MIVEXTOR-840345 format. One record per atom (N, C-alpha, C, O, CB): residue in three letters; x, y, z; atom name. Coordinates in steps of 0.1 Angstrom, whole numbers, plus 5000, padded with zeros to 4 digits. Glycine has a CB too. Example, Ala and Ser with C-alpha at 12.3 -4.5 7.8 and 13.67 -1.06 7.14 Angstrom:
<nodes>
ala, 5132, 4943, 5078, N
ala, 5123, 4955, 5078, CA
ala, 5132, 4967, 5078, C
ala, 5142, 4967, 5085, O
ala, 5113, 4955, 5090, CB
ser, 5128, 4978, 5071, N
ser, 5137, 4989, 5071, CA
ser, 5129, 5000, 5079, C
ser, 5134, 5011, 5080, O
ser, 5141, 4994, 5057, CB
</nodes>
This chain:
<nodes>
met, 5008, 4988, 5000, N
met, 5000, 5000, 5000, CA
met, 5009, 5012, 5000, C
met, 5019, 5013, 5007, O
met, 4990, 5000, 5012, CB
ile, 5005, 5022, 4992, N
ile, 5012, 5035, 4991, CA
ile, 5004, 5045, 4999, C
ile, 4992, 5047, 4997, O
ile, 5015, 5039, 4976, CB
asp, 5011, 5052, 5008, N
asp, 5005, 5064, 5015, CA
asp, 5009, 5076, 5007, C
asp, 5021, 5079, 5006, O
asp, 5010, 5064, 5030, CB
leu, 4999, 5084, 5002, N
leu, 5002, 5096, 4995, CA
leu, 4998, 5108, 5003, C
leu, 4987, 5109, 5008, O
leu, 4993, 5096, 4982, CB
tyr, 5008, 5116, 5006, N
tyr, 5006, 5129, 5013, CA
tyr, 5005, 5140, 5003, C
tyr, 5014, 5143, 4996, O
tyr, 5017, 5131, 5024, CB
thr, 4993, 5146, 5003, N
thr, 4991, 5156, 4992, CA
thr, 4980, 5166, 4995, C
thr, 4974, 5166, 5006, O
thr, 4986, 5148, 4979, CB
trp, 4979, 5175, 4986, N
trp, 4968, 5185, 4987, CA
trp, 4964, 5188, 4972, C
trp, 4971, 5184, 4963, O
trp, 4973, 5199, 4994, CB
ser, 4953, 5195, 4970, N
ser, 4948, 5197, 4957, CA
ser, 4955, 5208, 4950, C
ser, 4950, 5219, 4948, O
ser, 4933, 5200, 4957, CB
thr, 4967, 5205, 4945, N
thr, 4976, 5214, 4937, CA
thr, 4980, 5207, 4925, C
thr, 4979, 5195, 4924, O
thr, 4988, 5220, 4946, CB
pro, 4986, 5214, 4915, N
pro, 4991, 5207, 4903, CA
pro, 5001, 5196, 4907, C
pro, 5000, 5185, 4901, O
pro, 4997, 5217, 4894, CB
asn, 5010, 5199, 4915, N
asn, 5020, 5189, 4919, CA
asn, 5014, 5177, 4926, C
asn, 5017, 5165, 4924, O
asn, 5031, 5195, 4928, CB
gly, 5004, 5179, 4934, N
gly, 4997, 5168, 4941, CA
gly, 4989, 5160, 4932, C
gly, 4988, 5148, 4933, O
gly, 4988, 5174, 4952, CB
arg, 4983, 5167, 4922, N
arg, 4974, 5159, 4912, CA
arg, 4982, 5150, 4903, C
arg, 4977, 5139, 4900, O
arg, 4966, 5169, 4904, CB
lys, 4994, 5154, 4900, N
lys, 5003, 5146, 4891, CA
lys, 5004, 5132, 4896, C
lys, 5002, 5122, 4889, O
lys, 5017, 5152, 4889, CB
val, 5007, 5131, 4909, N
val, 5010, 5118, 4915, CA
val, 4996, 5110, 4916, C
val, 4996, 5098, 4913, O
val, 5016, 5119, 4929, CB
ser, 4986, 5117, 4920, N
ser, 4973, 5110, 4920, CA
ser, 4969, 5105, 4907, C
ser, 4964, 5093, 4906, O
ser, 4962, 5120, 4925, CB
ile, 4971, 5112, 4896, N
ile, 4968, 5108, 4883, CA
ile, 4975, 5095, 4879, C
ile, 4970, 5085, 4874, O
ile, 4970, 5119, 4872, CB
leu, 4988, 5095, 4882, N
leu, 4997, 5083, 4878, CA
leu, 4993, 5071, 4887, C
leu, 4992, 5060, 4882, O
leu, 5011, 5086, 4880, CB
leu, 4990, 5073, 4900, N
leu, 4985, 5062, 4908, CA
leu, 4973, 5056, 4902, C
leu, 4971, 5044, 4902, O
leu, 4983, 5067, 4923, CB
glu, 4963, 5064, 4898, N
glu, 4951, 5059, 4892, CA
glu, 4954, 5052, 4879, C
glu, 4949, 5041, 4876, O
glu, 4941, 5071, 4890, CB
glu, 4962, 5058, 4870, N
glu, 4965, 5052, 4857, CA
glu, 4972, 5039, 4859, C
glu, 4969, 5029, 4851, O
glu, 4975, 5061, 4849, CB
cys, 4980, 5037, 4869, N
cys, 4987, 5025, 4872, CA
cys, 4979, 5014, 4879, C
cys, 4982, 5002, 4879, O
cys, 5000, 5027, 4880, CB
gly, 4968, 5019, 4885, N
gly, 4959, 5010, 4893, CA
gly, 4966, 5005, 4906, C
gly, 4962, 4995, 4911, O
gly, 4956, 4998, 4885, CB
leu, 4975, 5013, 4911, N
leu, 4981, 5009, 4924, CA
leu, 4973, 5013, 4936, C
leu, 4966, 5023, 4936, O
leu, 4995, 5016, 4925, CB
pro, 4972, 5004, 4946, N
pro, 4964, 5008, 4958, CA
pro, 4972, 5019, 4966, C
pro, 4984, 5018, 4968, O
pro, 4962, 4995, 4966, CB
tyr, 4964, 5029, 4970, N
tyr, 4970, 5039, 4978, CA
tyr, 4960, 5045, 4987, C
tyr, 4947, 5044, 4985, O
tyr, 4975, 5050, 4968, CB
arg, 4965, 5052, 4997, N
arg, 4957, 5058, 5007, CA
arg, 4961, 5073, 5008, C
arg, 4973, 5076, 5008, O
arg, 4958, 5051, 5022, CB
val, 4951, 5082, 5007, N
val, 4954, 5096, 5007, CA
val, 4954, 5102, 5021, C
val, 4945, 5099, 5029, O
val, 4944, 5104, 4998, CB
his, 4965, 5110, 5024, N
his, 4966, 5118, 5036, CA
his, 4966, 5132, 5032, C
his, 4976, 5137, 5027, O
his, 4978, 5114, 5045, CB
ala, 4955, 5139, 5035, N
ala, 4954, 5153, 5031, CA
ala, 4963, 5162, 5040, C
ala, 4963, 5161, 5052, O
ala, 4939, 5158, 5032, CB
val, 4972, 5170, 5033, N
val, 4981, 5179, 5041, CA
val, 4976, 5193, 5037, C
val, 4980, 5198, 5026, O
val, 4996, 5176, 5037, CB
asn, 4969, 5199, 5045, N
asn, 4963, 5212, 5042, CA
asn, 4974, 5223, 5043, C
asn, 4977, 5228, 5053, O
asn, 4951, 5216, 5052, CB
ile, 4979, 5227, 5031, N
ile, 4989, 5236, 5031, CA
ile, 4984, 5250, 5034, C
ile, 4992, 5259, 5038, O
ile, 4996, 5236, 5017, CB
gly, 4972, 5253, 5032, N
gly, 4966, 5266, 5036, CA
gly, 4966, 5268, 5051, C
gly, 4967, 5279, 5056, O
gly, 4952, 5267, 5031, CB
lys, 4966, 5257, 5059, N
lys, 4967, 5258, 5073, CA
lys, 4981, 5255, 5078, C
lys, 4983, 5255, 5091, O
lys, 4957, 5248, 5079, CB
gly, 4990, 5253, 5069, N
gly, 5004, 5251, 5073, CA
gly, 5007, 5237, 5078, C
gly, 5018, 5235, 5085, O
gly, 5008, 5261, 5084, CB
glu, 4999, 5227, 5075, N
glu, 5001, 5214, 5080, CA
glu, 5014, 5208, 5075, C
glu, 5019, 5198, 5080, O
glu, 4989, 5205, 5076, CB
gln, 5019, 5213, 5064, N
gln, 5032, 5208, 5058, CA
gln, 5044, 5211, 5067, C
gln, 5055, 5205, 5065, O
gln, 5035, 5214, 5044, CB
phe, 5042, 5219, 5077, N
phe, 5053, 5222, 5086, CA
phe, 5052, 5215, 5100, C
phe, 5061, 5216, 5108, O
phe, 5053, 5237, 5090, CB
ala, 5042, 5206, 5101, N
ala, 5041, 5198, 5113, CA
ala, 5052, 5188, 5113, C
ala, 5056, 5183, 5103, O
ala, 5027, 5191, 5113, CB
asp, 5057, 5185, 5125, N
asp, 5068, 5176, 5127, CA
asp, 5066, 5163, 5120, C
asp, 5075, 5157, 5114, O
asp, 5071, 5174, 5142, CB
ala, 5054, 5157, 5121, N
ala, 5051, 5144, 5115, CA
ala, 5053, 5144, 5100, C
ala, 5058, 5135, 5094, O
ala, 5037, 5140, 5118, CB
phe, 5049, 5156, 5094, N
phe, 5051, 5156, 5079, CA
phe, 5065, 5159, 5076, C
phe, 5071, 5154, 5066, O
phe, 5042, 5167, 5073, CB
val, 5072, 5168, 5083, N
val, 5086, 5171, 5081, CA
val, 5095, 5159, 5082, C
val, 5105, 5158, 5075, O
val, 5091, 5182, 5090, CB
ala, 5090, 5149, 5090, N
ala, 5098, 5136, 5091, CA
ala, 5097, 5129, 5078, C
ala, 5106, 5121, 5074, O
ala, 5092, 5128, 5102, CB
ile, 5086, 5131, 5070, N
ile, 5084, 5124, 5057, CA
ile, 5091, 5133, 5046, C
ile, 5098, 5127, 5037, O
ile, 5069, 5122, 5054, CB
asn, 5089, 5146, 5046, N
asn, 5095, 5154, 5037, CA
asn, 5102, 5166, 5044, C
asn, 5095, 5175, 5048, O
asn, 5085, 5159, 5026, CB
pro, 5115, 5166, 5045, N
pro, 5122, 5177, 5052, CA
pro, 5121, 5190, 5045, C
pro, 5124, 5201, 5051, O
pro, 5137, 5173, 5053, CB
asn, 5116, 5190, 5032, N
asn, 5114, 5203, 5025, CA
asn, 5100, 5209, 5027, C
asn, 5097, 5220, 5022, O
asn, 5116, 5200, 5010, CB
ser, 5092, 5202, 5035, N
ser, 5078, 5207, 5038, CA
ser, 5070, 5211, 5026, C
ser, 5063, 5221, 5027, O
ser, 5080, 5219, 5047, CB
lys, 5070, 5202, 5016, N
lys, 5062, 5204, 5004, CA
lys, 5054, 5192, 5001, C
lys, 5059, 5181, 5004, O
lys, 5071, 5209, 4992, CB
ile, 5043, 5193, 4994, N
ile, 5036, 5181, 4990, CA
ile, 5039, 5180, 4975, C
ile, 5042, 5190, 4968, O
ile, 5020, 5182, 4992, CB
pro, 5038, 5168, 4969, N
pro, 5034, 5155, 4975, CA
pro, 5046, 5148, 4981, C
pro, 5058, 5151, 4978, O
pro, 5027, 5147, 4965, CB
ala, 5043, 5138, 4988, N
ala, 5053, 5128, 4993, CA
ala, 5046, 5114, 4993, C
ala, 5033, 5114, 4995, O
ala, 5059, 5132, 5007, CB
ile, 5053, 5104, 4992, N
ile, 5047, 5090, 4994, CA
ile, 5056, 5082, 5003, C
ile, 5068, 5084, 5005, O
ile, 5046, 5083, 4980, CB
val, 5049, 5072, 5009, N
val, 5056, 5062, 5016, CA
val, 5051, 5049, 5010, C
val, 5039, 5046, 5011, O
val, 5054, 5062, 5032, CB
asp, 5059, 5041, 5004, N
asp, 5055, 5028, 4998, CA
asp, 5060, 5017, 5007, C
asp, 5072, 5015, 5008, O
asp, 5061, 5027, 4983, CB
ser, 5051, 5011, 5013, N
ser, 5055, 5000, 5022, CA
ser, 5061, 4988, 5015, C
ser, 5067, 4980, 5021, O
ser, 5042, 4995, 5030, CB
asp, 5059, 4987, 5002, N
asp, 5065, 4976, 4994, CA
asp, 5074, 4982, 4984, C
asp, 5072, 4981, 4972, O
asp, 5053, 4968, 4987, CB
gly, 5084, 4989, 4989, N
gly, 5094, 4995, 4980, CA
gly, 5104, 4985, 4975, C
gly, 5102, 4973, 4975, O
gly, 5102, 5006, 4988, CB
pro, 5115, 4991, 4969, N
pro, 5126, 4982, 4964, CA
pro, 5131, 4972, 4974, C
pro, 5132, 4975, 4986, O
pro, 5138, 4990, 4959, CB
asp, 5133, 4960, 4969, N
asp, 5137, 4948, 4978, CA
asp, 5128, 4946, 4989, C
asp, 5132, 4940, 4999, O
asp, 5151, 4951, 4983, CB
gly, 5115, 4950, 4988, N
gly, 5105, 4947, 4998, CA
gly, 5106, 4956, 5010, C
gly, 5098, 4955, 5019, O
gly, 5106, 4933, 5002, CB
ala, 5115, 4966, 5010, N
ala, 5116, 4975, 5021, CA
ala, 5109, 4988, 5018, C
ala, 5108, 4992, 5007, O
ala, 5131, 4978, 5024, CB
pro, 5103, 4994, 5029, N
pro, 5096, 5007, 5026, CA
pro, 5105, 5017, 5021, C
pro, 5117, 5018, 5024, O
pro, 5090, 5011, 5040, CB
ile, 5099, 5026, 5013, N
ile, 5107, 5038, 5008, CA
ile, 5098, 5050, 5009, C
ile, 5086, 5050, 5006, O
ile, 5111, 5035, 4993, CB
thr, 5104, 5061, 5013, N
thr, 5098, 5074, 5014, CA
thr, 5104, 5083, 5003, C
thr, 5116, 5084, 5002, O
thr, 5100, 5080, 5028, CB
leu, 5095, 5089, 4995, N
leu, 5100, 5098, 4984, CA
leu, 5092, 5111, 4985, C
leu, 5080, 5111, 4988, O
leu, 5098, 5092, 4971, CB
phe, 5099, 5122, 4981, N
phe, 5092, 5135, 4979, CA
phe, 5097, 5141, 4966, C
phe, 5106, 5136, 4960, O
phe, 5094, 5145, 4991, CB
glu, 5090, 5151, 4962, N
glu, 5092, 5158, 4949, CA
glu, 5084, 5150, 4938, C
glu, 5087, 5138, 4936, O
glu, 5107, 5158, 4945, CB
ser, 5075, 5157, 4932, N
ser, 5066, 5150, 4923, CA
ser, 5073, 5143, 4911, C
ser, 5069, 5132, 4908, O
ser, 5056, 5160, 4917, CB
gly, 5083, 5149, 4906, N
gly, 5090, 5143, 4895, CA
gly, 5097, 5130, 4899, C
gly, 5096, 5120, 4892, O
gly, 5101, 5152, 4889, CB
ala, 5103, 5130, 4911, N
ala, 5110, 5117, 4916, CA
ala, 5099, 5107, 4918, C
ala, 5102, 5095, 4916, O
ala, 5118, 5120, 4929, CB
ile, 5088, 5110, 4923, N
ile, 5077, 5101, 4926, CA
ile, 5072, 5095, 4913, C
ile, 5070, 5083, 4912, O
ile, 5066, 5107, 4934, CB
leu, 5070, 5103, 4903, N
leu, 5065, 5098, 4890, CA
leu, 5075, 5088, 4884, C
leu, 5071, 5078, 4879, O
leu, 5063, 5110, 4880, CB
val, 5088, 5092, 4884, N
val, 5098, 5082, 4879, CA
val, 5098, 5069, 4887, C
val, 5099, 5059, 4881, O
val, 5112, 5089, 4880, CB
tyr, 5097, 5070, 4900, N
tyr, 5097, 5058, 4908, CA
tyr, 5084, 5049, 4905, C
tyr, 5086, 5037, 4903, O
tyr, 5096, 5062, 4923, CB
leu, 5073, 5055, 4904, N
leu, 5061, 5048, 4901, CA
leu, 5061, 5042, 4887, C
leu, 5056, 5030, 4885, O
leu, 5048, 5056, 4903, CB
ala, 5066, 5049, 4878, N
ala, 5067, 5044, 4864, CA
ala, 5077, 5032, 4864, C
ala, 5074, 5022, 4858, O
ala, 5073, 5055, 4854, CB
gly, 5088, 5033, 4872, N
gly, 5097, 5022, 4873, CA
gly, 5091, 5010, 4880, C
gly, 5093, 4998, 4876, O
gly, 5110, 5026, 4880, CB
lys, 5084, 5013, 4890, N
lys, 5078, 5002, 4898, CA
lys, 5068, 4994, 4890, C
lys, 5067, 4981, 4892, O
lys, 5070, 5008, 4911, CB
thr, 5060, 5000, 4881, N
thr, 5050, 4994, 4874, CA
thr, 5054, 4990, 4859, C
thr, 5048, 4982, 4853, O
thr, 5038, 5002, 4873, CB
gly, 5065, 4996, 4855, N
gly, 5070, 4993, 4841, CA
gly, 5061, 5000, 4831, C
gly, 5060, 4996, 4819, O
gly, 5070, 4979, 4838, CB
arg, 5054, 5010, 4835, N
arg, 5044, 5017, 4826, CA
arg, 5047, 5032, 4826, C
arg, 5053, 5038, 4836, O
arg, 5030, 5015, 4831, CB
phe, 5043, 5039, 4816, N
phe, 5043, 5054, 4814, CA
phe, 5057, 5060, 4814, C
phe, 5059, 5072, 4816, O
phe, 5036, 5060, 4826, CB
leu, 5067, 5051, 4811, N
leu, 5081, 5056, 4808, CA
leu, 5086, 5046, 4797, C
leu, 5087, 5034, 4800, O
leu, 5090, 5056, 4821, CB
pro, 5088, 5051, 4785, N
pro, 5092, 5043, 4774, CA
pro, 5103, 5033, 4778, C
pro, 5112, 5037, 4785, O
pro, 5095, 5051, 4762, CB
gln, 5103, 5021, 4772, N
gln, 5113, 5011, 4774, CA
gln, 5125, 5013, 4766, C
gln, 5136, 5010, 4770, O
gln, 5107, 4997, 4771, CB
ser, 5124, 5019, 4754, N
ser, 5136, 5022, 4746, CA
ser, 5144, 5033, 4752, C
ser, 5139, 5042, 4759, O
ser, 5132, 5026, 4731, CB
val, 5157, 5032, 4750, N
val, 5166, 5042, 4756, CA
val, 5163, 5056, 4751, C
val, 5161, 5065, 4759, O
val, 5181, 5038, 4753, CB
arg, 5161, 5057, 4738, N
arg, 5157, 5070, 4732, CA
arg, 5144, 5075, 4738, C
arg, 5143, 5087, 4742, O
arg, 5157, 5069, 4717, CB
gly, 5134, 5067, 4738, N
gly, 5121, 5071, 4743, CA
gly, 5121, 5075, 4757, C
gly, 5115, 5085, 4761, O
gly, 5111, 5060, 4741, CB
arg, 5129, 5067, 4765, N
arg, 5130, 5070, 4780, CA
arg, 5136, 5084, 4782, C
arg, 5132, 5092, 4790, O
arg, 5139, 5060, 4787, CB
tyr, 5147, 5087, 4774, N
tyr, 5154, 5100, 4776, CA
tyr, 5145, 5111, 4771, C
tyr, 5146, 5122, 4776, O
tyr, 5167, 5100, 4769, CB
glu, 5138, 5109, 4760, N
glu, 5129, 5120, 4755, CA
glu, 5118, 5123, 4766, C
glu, 5115, 5134, 4769, O
glu, 5122, 5115, 4742, CB
ala, 5113, 5112, 4772, N
ala, 5103, 5114, 4782, CA
ala, 5109, 5122, 4794, C
ala, 5103, 5131, 4800, O
ala, 5096, 5101, 4787, CB
leu, 5121, 5117, 4799, N
leu, 5127, 5124, 4810, CA
leu, 5131, 5138, 4807, C
leu, 5130, 5147, 4815, O
leu, 5140, 5116, 4814, CB
gln, 5135, 5141, 4794, N
gln, 5137, 5155, 4790, CA
gln, 5125, 5164, 4792, C
gln, 5126, 5175, 4797, O
gln, 5142, 5155, 4775, CB
trp, 5114, 5159, 4787, N
trp, 5101, 5167, 4788, CA
trp, 5097, 5168, 4803, C
trp, 5091, 5178, 4807, O
trp, 5090, 5161, 4779, CB
leu, 5099, 5157, 4810, N
leu, 5096, 5158, 4825, CA
leu, 5104, 5169, 4832, C
leu, 5099, 5176, 4840, O
leu, 5098, 5144, 4831, CB
met, 5117, 5169, 4828, N
met, 5126, 5179, 4834, CA
met, 5122, 5193, 4830, C
met, 5123, 5203, 4837, O
met, 5140, 5177, 4831, CB
phe, 5117, 5194, 4817, N
phe, 5112, 5207, 4812, CA
phe, 5100, 5212, 4820, C
phe, 5100, 5224, 4824, O
phe, 5108, 5206, 4797, CB
gln, 5092, 5203, 4824, N
gln, 5080, 5206, 4832, CA
gln, 5085, 5210, 4846, C
gln, 5081, 5220, 4852, O
gln, 5070, 5195, 4833, CB
met, 5093, 5202, 4852, N
met, 5098, 5203, 4866, CA
met, 5106, 5216, 4868, C
met, 5105, 5223, 4878, O
met, 5106, 5191, 4871, CB
gly, 5114, 5219, 4858, N
gly, 5124, 5230, 4860, CA
gly, 5119, 5243, 4853, C
gly, 5124, 5254, 4856, O
gly, 5136, 5227, 4854, CB
gly, 5108, 5242, 4845, N
gly, 5104, 5254, 4838, CA
gly, 5089, 5257, 4839, C
gly, 5085, 5266, 4846, O
gly, 5107, 5253, 4823, CB
val, 5081, 5248, 4834, N
val, 5066, 5250, 4833, CA
val, 5061, 5252, 4848, C
val, 5054, 5261, 4851, O
val, 5059, 5239, 4826, CB
gly, 5064, 5242, 4856, N
gly, 5058, 5242, 4870, CA
gly, 5062, 5255, 4878, C
gly, 5053, 5262, 4883, O
gly, 5063, 5230, 4877, CB
pro, 5075, 5258, 4879, N
pro, 5079, 5269, 4886, CA
pro, 5074, 5283, 4880, C
pro, 5070, 5291, 4888, O
pro, 5094, 5270, 4887, CB
ile, 5075, 5284, 4867, N
ile, 5071, 5297, 4861, CA
ile, 5056, 5299, 4863, C
ile, 5052, 5310, 4866, O
ile, 5075, 5297, 4846, CB
phe, 5048, 5288, 4860, N
phe, 5034, 5290, 4861, CA
phe, 5030, 5293, 4876, C
phe, 5021, 5300, 4879, O
phe, 5027, 5277, 4857, CB
gly, 5037, 5287, 4885, N
gly, 5035, 5290, 4899, CA
gly, 5038, 5304, 4903, C
gly, 5031, 5310, 4911, O
gly, 5044, 5280, 4908, CB
gln, 5049, 5309, 4897, N
gln, 5052, 5323, 4900, CA
gln, 5042, 5333, 4894, C
gln, 5038, 5343, 4900, O
gln, 5066, 5327, 4894, CB
val, 5038, 5330, 4881, N
val, 5028, 5340, 4875, CA
val, 5015, 5339, 4883, C
val, 5009, 5349, 4886, O
val, 5025, 5336, 4860, CB
his, 5011, 5327, 4888, N
his, 4999, 5326, 4896, CA
his, 5001, 5334, 4909, C
his, 4992, 5341, 4913, O
his, 4996, 5311, 4899, CB
his, 5013, 5333, 4915, N
his, 5015, 5340, 4928, CA
his, 5014, 5355, 4926, C
his, 5007, 5362, 4933, O
his, 5029, 5336, 4933, CB
phe, 5021, 5360, 4916, N
phe, 5021, 5375, 4914, CA
phe, 5008, 5380, 4909, C
phe, 5005, 5392, 4912, O
phe, 5032, 5379, 4905, CB
leu, 5000, 5372, 4902, N
leu, 4987, 5377, 4898, CA
leu, 4976, 5375, 4909, C
leu, 4966, 5383, 4909, O
leu, 4982, 5369, 4886, CB
arg, 4977, 5365, 4917, N
arg, 4966, 5362, 4927, CA
arg, 4969, 5364, 4941, C
arg, 4961, 5367, 4949, O
arg, 4962, 5348, 4924, CB
ser, 4982, 5362, 4945, N
ser, 4985, 5361, 4959, CA
ser, 4994, 5373, 4965, C
ser, 4994, 5375, 4977, O
ser, 4992, 5349, 4962, CB
ala, 5001, 5380, 4956, N
ala, 5010, 5390, 4961, CA
ala, 5001, 5401, 4968, C
ala, 4990, 5404, 4964, O
ala, 5018, 5397, 4949, CB
lys, 5007, 5406, 4979, N
lys, 5000, 5416, 4987, CA
lys, 4998, 5429, 4979, C
lys, 4988, 5436, 4982, O
lys, 5007, 5419, 5000, CB
glu, 5006, 5432, 4970, N
glu, 5005, 5444, 4961, CA
glu, 5010, 5440, 4948, C
glu, 5019, 5432, 4947, O
glu, 5012, 5456, 4967, CB
pro, 5005, 5446, 4937, N
pro, 5010, 5443, 4924, CA
pro, 5025, 5447, 4922, C
pro, 5030, 5457, 4927, O
pro, 5002, 5451, 4913, CB
val, 5032, 5438, 4915, N
val, 5046, 5440, 4912, CA
val, 5047, 5439, 4897, C
val, 5049, 5428, 4891, O
val, 5056, 5430, 4919, CB
pro, 5045, 5451, 4890, N
pro, 5044, 5450, 4875, CA
pro, 5055, 5443, 4868, C
pro, 5053, 5436, 4858, O
pro, 5043, 5464, 4870, CB
tyr, 5067, 5445, 4872, N
tyr, 5079, 5439, 4866, CA
tyr, 5078, 5424, 4867, C
tyr, 5079, 5417, 4857, O
tyr, 5092, 5444, 4872, CB
ala, 5075, 5419, 4879, N
ala, 5073, 5404, 4881, CA
ala, 5062, 5398, 4873, C
ala, 5063, 5388, 4866, O
ala, 5072, 5401, 4896, CB
ile, 5050, 5405, 4873, N
ile, 5039, 5401, 4865, CA
ile, 5042, 5400, 4850, C
ile, 5039, 5390, 4844, O
ile, 5027, 5410, 4867, CB
asp, 5048, 5410, 4845, N
asp, 5052, 5410, 4831, CA
asp, 5062, 5399, 4828, C
asp, 5061, 5392, 4818, O
asp, 5058, 5424, 4827, CB
arg, 5072, 5398, 4836, N
arg, 5083, 5388, 4833, CA
arg, 5077, 5374, 4833, C
arg, 5080, 5366, 4824, O
arg, 5093, 5389, 4844, CB
tyr, 5069, 5370, 4843, N
tyr, 5064, 5357, 4844, CA
tyr, 5053, 5354, 4834, C
tyr, 5051, 5343, 4829, O
tyr, 5058, 5354, 4858, CB
lys, 5045, 5364, 4830, N
lys, 5035, 5363, 4820, CA
lys, 5042, 5360, 4806, C
lys, 5038, 5352, 4798, O
lys, 5025, 5375, 4819, CB
thr, 5052, 5368, 4804, N
thr, 5060, 5366, 4791, CA
thr, 5066, 5352, 4790, C
thr, 5065, 5346, 4780, O
thr, 5071, 5377, 4790, CB
glu, 5072, 5348, 4801, N
glu, 5078, 5334, 4801, CA
glu, 5068, 5323, 4800, C
glu, 5070, 5313, 4794, O
glu, 5087, 5332, 4814, CB
thr, 5056, 5325, 4807, N
thr, 5045, 5316, 4806, CA
thr, 5041, 5314, 4791, C
thr, 5039, 5303, 4786, O
thr, 5033, 5320, 4814, CB
arg, 5039, 5326, 4784, N
arg, 5035, 5325, 4770, CA
arg, 5046, 5318, 4762, C
arg, 5042, 5310, 4753, O
arg, 5033, 5339, 4764, CB
arg, 5058, 5320, 4765, N
arg, 5069, 5313, 4757, CA
arg, 5069, 5298, 4760, C
arg, 5070, 5290, 4750, O
arg, 5083, 5319, 4762, CB
leu, 5067, 5294, 4772, N
leu, 5066, 5280, 4775, CA
leu, 5054, 5273, 4769, C
leu, 5054, 5262, 4764, O
leu, 5065, 5278, 4790, CB
tyr, 5042, 5280, 4769, N
tyr, 5031, 5275, 4761, CA
tyr, 5034, 5273, 4747, C
tyr, 5030, 5264, 4740, O
tyr, 5018, 5285, 4763, CB
gly, 5042, 5283, 4741, N
gly, 5046, 5281, 4727, CA
gly, 5054, 5269, 4724, C
gly, 5052, 5262, 4714, O
gly, 5054, 5294, 4723, CB
val, 5063, 5266, 4733, N
val, 5071, 5254, 4732, CA
val, 5062, 5242, 4732, C
val, 5064, 5233, 4724, O
val, 5082, 5253, 4744, CB
leu, 5053, 5241, 4742, N
leu, 5044, 5230, 4742, CA
leu, 5035, 5229, 4730, C
leu, 5033, 5218, 4725, O
leu, 5035, 5231, 4755, CB
glu, 5030, 5240, 4726, N
glu, 5021, 5240, 4714, CA
glu, 5029, 5235, 4701, C
glu, 5023, 5227, 4694, O
glu, 5016, 5254, 4711, CB
arg, 5041, 5239, 4700, N
arg, 5049, 5235, 4688, CA
arg, 5051, 5220, 4689, C
arg, 5050, 5213, 4679, O
arg, 5062, 5242, 4687, CB
arg, 5055, 5215, 4701, N
arg, 5058, 5200, 4702, CA
arg, 5045, 5192, 4700, C
arg, 5045, 5182, 4692, O
arg, 5063, 5197, 4716, CB
leu, 5034, 5196, 4706, N
leu, 5022, 5189, 4704, CA
leu, 5015, 5191, 4691, C
leu, 5005, 5184, 4687, O
leu, 5012, 5192, 4715, CB
gly, 5020, 5201, 4683, N
gly, 5015, 5202, 4670, CA
gly, 5021, 5192, 4660, C
gly, 5016, 5190, 4649, O
gly, 5018, 5216, 4665, CB
glu, 5032, 5186, 4664, N
glu, 5039, 5177, 4656, CA
glu, 5039, 5162, 4661, C
glu, 5043, 5153, 4655, O
glu, 5054, 5181, 4654, CB
ala, 5034, 5161, 4673, N
ala, 5033, 5147, 4680, CA
ala, 5021, 5147, 4689, C
ala, 5017, 5157, 4695, O
ala, 5046, 5144, 4687, CB
ala, 5015, 5135, 4691, N
ala, 5004, 5134, 4700, CA
ala, 5008, 5135, 4714, C
ala, 4999, 5139, 4723, O
ala, 4997, 5120, 4697, CB
phe, 5020, 5131, 4717, N
phe, 5025, 5132, 4731, CA
phe, 5038, 5139, 4732, C
phe, 5045, 5141, 4721, O
phe, 5026, 5117, 4737, CB
leu, 5042, 5143, 4743, N
leu, 5055, 5150, 4745, CA
leu, 5067, 5141, 4741, C
leu, 5076, 5145, 4734, O
leu, 5057, 5155, 4759, CB
ala, 5066, 5128, 4745, N
ala, 5077, 5119, 4741, CA
ala, 5071, 5109, 4730, C
ala, 5061, 5113, 4724, O
ala, 5082, 5110, 4753, CB
gln, 5076, 5098, 4729, N
gln, 5072, 5089, 4718, CA
gln, 5058, 5083, 4721, C
gln, 5051, 5078, 4712, O
gln, 5082, 5078, 4716, CB
glu, 5054, 5082, 4733, N
glu, 5041, 5076, 4738, CA
glu, 5037, 5084, 4750, C
glu, 5044, 5091, 4756, O
glu, 5043, 5061, 4740, CB
tyr, 5024, 5081, 4754, N
tyr, 5019, 5087, 4766, CA
tyr, 5027, 5083, 4778, C
tyr, 5030, 5071, 4780, O
tyr, 5004, 5083, 4768, CB
ser, 5032, 5093, 4785, N
ser, 5042, 5090, 4796, CA
ser, 5040, 5100, 4808, C
ser, 5031, 5108, 4808, O
ser, 5056, 5092, 4790, CB
ile, 5049, 5098, 4817, N
ile, 5049, 5106, 4829, CA
ile, 5051, 5121, 4825, C
ile, 5047, 5130, 4833, O
ile, 5059, 5102, 4839, CB
ala, 5058, 5123, 4814, N
ala, 5060, 5137, 4810, CA
ala, 5046, 5144, 4807, C
ala, 5044, 5155, 4810, O
ala, 5069, 5138, 4797, CB
asp, 5037, 5137, 4800, N
asp, 5024, 5142, 4797, CA
asp, 5016, 5144, 4810, C
asp, 5009, 5154, 4812, O
asp, 5017, 5133, 4787, CB
ile, 5017, 5134, 4819, N
ile, 5009, 5134, 4831, CA
ile, 5014, 5146, 4840, C
ile, 5006, 5153, 4846, O
ile, 5011, 5121, 4839, CB
ala, 5027, 5149, 4840, N
ala, 5032, 5160, 4848, CA
ala, 5028, 5174, 4842, C
ala, 5026, 5183, 4849, O
ala, 5047, 5159, 4849, CB
thr, 5027, 5174, 4829, N
thr, 5025, 5187, 4822, CA
thr, 5010, 5190, 4821, C
thr, 5006, 5200, 4815, O
thr, 5032, 5187, 4809, CB
</nodes>
């Protein structure tokens, strides 16, 4: 059984989607980040970075439990555990990982920043809003071009698509 510590955010949903796609049994533990529950000692023991999602798989590698945090790492782990949603060919695998890293290092953080400055900042910061909106449009352009030439980001439906 996999214990999923999550909240209803894009990063939390990625892992939920893959767990459902894989048909793996899991139990959800809601971590209300609006109330600061990610800073509770019990959760920090699971994820020292105090972010969701995190998992504890009681049936990890070699039958020993494993605790993982960071949505990208969890997606790679679950794909490896099930042998699904990460291409088997070397080329396909690296293409999928390339697009996964594109999401983790670019799309996710930039979209998060534009959302923050548009919705959560205590006062408007025009430079930040303009910068992150411009970069968001650029990233959408990259995705549009790729998906204009292929049905999926990599050679087949993969964790890269689920993450993005």
